[in-house]
Each structure stands twice: as structure tokens, then as C-alpha cells.
N, C-alpha and C positions, 0 to 999 in steps of 0.2 A: 619561475612559473611552471605549474604542473603541465605535463605534456598534453592532457586533454584540453586545458585551457588554451594552449598555443594552437592546437588544431582548430578550436572554435574561432579564434582570432583570424587565422588564415582563411577559414571558410567565409567569415564575414567580409574580409577584403576582396575575396573572389566575387562575392555577390555585388559589392559596391562597384568593382571594376566592370563587371558584366552589365550593370545598369548605366554606367557612365558612358556618354557618347564619345566615340573615337575622336571627334573634332575637338572636344574639350580637353581630352588627354593630350592631343598634339599641341594644343595651345599652352597647356600647363608645362609640358616638356620644353617648349620654346622659351617660356618665361624663365624656367630654371636654368636653361642653357645660357640665356642672356645675362642672368645674374652672375654665373660663374665666369663669363667672359669679362663682364664689367668690373668684377672684383679686383683683378690685377691692375687695371687702369686707375681705380680709385686709390689704391695703395702705392702706386708708382709715382716717383721713384723712392725707394727706401735706402739707396746707397749711391755712390758715384757712378757716372755713366762713362764708359770708354767710347771714344770716337776714333775709328780707324781712318786716318786721313791720307789721301793719295799724294798730296803735294808736300813739298818741303816746308820746314818751318820758316816763317818770315814772308811767305808769299801772300797775295791778296786773299786767297781762300783761307789760309791759316790764320791770318790776322782777323778775318771776319768770324770764323767759328770760335775763336777765343773770346771775342767781344760778345757774340751771342751766348756763349757759355756763361759769361759773367751775369748776363741778364736772367738766364734760366736758373742759375744758382739763387738769385734773389727770390725767385718764385718758388723754387722746389727745396732749397736748402741743401742741395747736393751739387758738386761740381761736374763739369765735363773734363775728363782726363784725355788730352789729345795725344794720340799715338801716331806719329808721322811715319808713314811707310812709302816713301817715294821710289821711283824707279820701275823698270820693266814695262814701260809704256803704260803705266798705271795698273798693270795687271797684278802686281804684287799685293796692293791694297785691296783690290776687288776680290782676289782669291781669299785673303784673310777675312774679308767680309762675308763671303759665301760660306766659309767654314766656321764662322763664329756661332756661339751658343745663342739661339733665337729667343732670348728671354727679355729683350728690351734693354739690357744693360751693355750691349755692344751694338753701336750704330756706326754708320760709315759716311764719310765725306768723299764723293767721287765726282770726277768730271764725266763728260759724255763719252770719251773715247773707249773705255773698257766695256761700256754698255752697248755701243752702237758700231763703231768702226772695227774694233779689235777682233770681234768674232769672224770678220772676213779677211783680216790681215794676218792672223796667226793660225797655223794648223793645229796647235795645241795651246789653248789658252791656260790650261791648268785649273780652270774652274768653269761652272755652268752659269752664264749670265742670268738665267732664269731662277737661280738660287739666291738672287739679290732682288729685294722688293722695294718699291718706291715709298718714301715718306713725303718729301716735298722738294721741289726744285727751288733752291735758295735764290739764285740769280743767274742772268745771262751776262756774259762778258762782251761788251761792245767792242768790236774789232775794227780797226782803221787800216786802210792801205795808205801808208805814209812814206814820205821820201826825205832824204837829206835836203835841206833848203838850198844847199850849194848847187843842186841840179837845176834850180831855177824853173821848176815845172809846178803848175797848180791844177792841172787837169789830166785825166787819163790820156786824152789825145796828145797833149804835149809830152807826156811820158813815152807814149809809143813812138812819136817822131824823134825824140832824143835818143831812144834806145836803138833805133834803126841807123841814126847818124853815127852812133858809137857802137856799132855791132860787136857783140861778144865781150863787152867791157862792163856792162851793168848787171849786177846780181841782185837776187831778192831772197828773203827768207819768210817762212810762215809756219806756225805750229800746227795748223789745221789742214787736213787733207782736202776738205771741201774748198777751202780758200786757196790752196795750191791749185786745185782744178780750175778755179776762177781765173787765176793768173794765166794758166796754160790756155784756157779758152780765150782770154784777152789777147794773148800772143798769136793764136791761130787766126782770130778775127781781124786783127789790125796789122799783123806782120811785126809786132814788137819783138825786140831781140833782148830777152832777159834770161839769165841763167840762175836756176835754183841752187841755193847753198843750204844744206842741213845745219841745224844749230842745237845746242843742248838745252837752252832755256831762253826765256824772254830777255834776261839781262844781257846774255851774249849777243842776241839779235839787235838790241838797242845799241850796244857798244859798236857793233859792226856797222850799224847805220850811221852813227855819229862820226866814226872814223872815216867813213866813206868806202870801206872795203865791201860792205853789203848795203848800198845806199837805199834799197827798197825793202820795205817790210809790210806784212799784213798780220797784225797782232793787236792785243788789247790796248785800247786807247789810254788806259790808266798808266801804261808803261811809258807813253810818250807825251802825255798832255803838258807836262811842265816844259818840255823842250819846244812844244808847239807854241806855247805862250811866249817863250823867249825868242821865237823866230828862227829857231835852229832846224825845225822840222815842219814840213807842209803835209797836211792831211788831204787826201784826194777823194776817198769814198768810205762809207761806213756799211757794216753788214746789218745794222739795227733796222727795225721796222719804221722808226721815226728818227729825226735828227737828234743828236746828243745835246743836252744843255751845256756840256762842257765846251762844245765847239759847234754851235748851231749853223755855221756857214758851210759845213761839209755835207754834201748830198748823200743819200743812201743808195744802195744797189737798185732798189725799186725805182728811184728817181732817174737812174741812168738806163732804165729799161732792161736790166739784166734778169733773164728768165731761167738761168741755170740752177742746178741744185746747190743750195747752201744750207748747212745745218749750223745753228748757233751753238757757240761754246757755252758751257754752263757748269756749275757745281751744285750738286744736290745732296740731300740726306737720304740714305737708304738703310736697309736692315737685312739681316739674313732671313731667307724664307722660313716661315713658321713663327715669326715674331707675332705675338697676339695682336689682331687688328685693332682692339681697343686701345693698346699702348701706342701703336703707329698713329692712330688718329689723335690721341692726346698730345703726342709730340708735335704733330703738324699744327694743331690748333694754338698751342703755346708759342711755337715759332712764329706763325702767322700774326698772332696778337702782338708779339714784340716788334716784328717788322713794320706793323701798322701804327706803332706808337709814334706820336708826333716828333719829328726831327730825327728819328733813328735811321730811317732809310736814307735820307738826304746826307747825313753826316757819314754813315759807315758804308753806304753803297754808291749812291748816285755820284757823289763827289769823287769817287775812285773809279768811275767809268763802269760801274756794275748796275744792271737793271734788276730791281727787286721783283721777285715772283711770289714765292710762298704759296704755291697752288696745292690742291688736294692730291692725295695719293693716286686717285683715279686719273686726274688730269696729268700728273707726272708720268704715269704709266703709259698713257696714250702718247705723250711726246716721245718717250723712249722708243716705242714700237714704231711710230711714224718715222723717226730719224733712223732707225735701224733699216727700214726699207730704202730710205734715201742713201744711206751709207753703202749698202750693197751695190746700188747703181754707180755711186762715185768711185768705189773701189775698182769696179769693172772698167769704167771709163778711163781710170788712171793707168790702167795696164799693170798695176802692181799685182804681184802674186803672194799668196800666203807664205809666211816665213816658217 
């Protein structure tokens, strides 16, 4: 194009822009920006998606994410590739999540601990929790305070009385700091004599309870429900908001008038900060749609002692921030110092 024609065109555009209201230009720019944001979500996914998982292979969360991945593959035509990175109090997986490329092809399966408690328990996490953003909370884990049936107790009052009668001989285990604090408060309020024993995992805790070496546990009901049905274990109280369909005779903490700080255990999907919001929302909607499919939640969640959630990114973010505030109080009350 001749230079004088180019100058004429540029001058024409300047006149058009000068006559065009700024409000219209702002609206036009917003539409263009919306189209560029929506485009990745429309094309997503175009290849397999990596899931950085904080739990070991074979656990409840691992089994669930693989089941969910099968359903997503049917819809998207691309699989979820599960990359298990257990250990380090879940900080290893959380760090990998925070450092992953935020393109939507690396998402993460994390529990509440590295997002809420660990910032107050570790002087150096190795990652910034705010560099991990919420997609959706998949499920809460219903936890039960349970005892070996050989103790012949069915209520907390009976447990307190027995522990005092057998001072220094009854031990308990729990993976959750807020649930440990519940037991410690229970001891202070009732004079119960229970000794805490750390454990490596739910399987170890269950074995200790069944053998009688650590006869009291506060952990996921899915770990002990089969033993409860066989009469080998008695459930005393649940941390859920309502009674569990797996064992509707067990009361909740609210029913026994407990008013202390309790944070629920969960596993959620998250992503590295900077992941396009449209992709995050697309993943959440697909996951929620699958979990609302008739029979899916009952078979893959409820029957395993897991409470389905599938909330929005905003709702999940609010939960994380609320629990983080509670976690700070719980850690201070526990007397634990940052490692």
C-alpha cells in the first residue's frame, strides 16, 4: 500500500476513535478479552491431564480420582494421569502443585492439611499456599471416634470412666490435629486418662485398634465400618453435620453439645495459581455433573464414608480461608511449635 494511502487510513481510524464513546470502547475491549479467555476452555482439553496426588496409591482418594478420571475421559476423550506424591505431611505434592505450569494440564488432589494446618506447623513449607487455587472440594471424610469392642463401652462417658479405672493403659490415635484437640479437651473436661500414640497411616491405626495396642481411634469411618458391622468395633461419635447412613445410630459432635474447634477432613481438586479461570470453571462443572449423576455418589462416595461436595471455586476458597483461621487457633491451643 502506498505510504500516503496508509497515512489516510490511519487518519480515518483516529477520527473514528475520536467520535466513538469511551464506554463503547471499554465494552468492546471487554468482549474481546472475554473471547480470548473463553477460547482455551472451549478447546480444553486437547491432551491428557496430569493429577498431582498427595495420597498413596490404593487409598480412598486415589481410588476415587481414578474412578472420576474414567468418567471424565468418556466426556473429554483424554485421560487423567495420576502422579502419586505422598509424604512430607502432604507438602511434597502441594509444592509440586504450586510450581506446576498453570496451563490447565496440571491439576492437584490435596487434603486440607497443607492448605490450612501446615502453614502454622512448619517454619519452611517450601511453597506458598496462596500459589495453589481452588477448583472444587470433592468430598468430606466422615470421621468416627471408635473403640475396640473388647473395651465394652458404647458412650463417651463410659470411655472416660474406663480410662480412669485403667489409668495410663488406654491409648488413642488420630490423623487430624483438630480431632486430637477434641480428645485432649475431652480428657480435661472428664478426667479421662488416654495417651496419644502417633501412627503412619489409617491402616496402622486400624491394626493397632483391632489388636488392642491402641484401642481408641478417631479416623475415617470408611476404615472401620466393616469391623463395626461385624461387632468388632463400637462407634461413639461422628464429626459430620448429620448422622451417617452407614451407621445411623452414632451421634454427631453437635448432638453431644461439643462447641470446640473442629475442621472437617477433605480432599479437593486445586490448580497452580495463574490457571485460566475459564478452565478451572469448566473442570468444576464437569466434575459436579458427574458427581450428580444418579447412583455415582452413592456407589463411589457415600458407601465408602465420604460426603460428596463438588462446590464452586469460590465456595471452596471460602472454606480453605475459614479453616485456616480455625487451624491457627487449634495449633496455638495444642501447644505445638513450628518445625
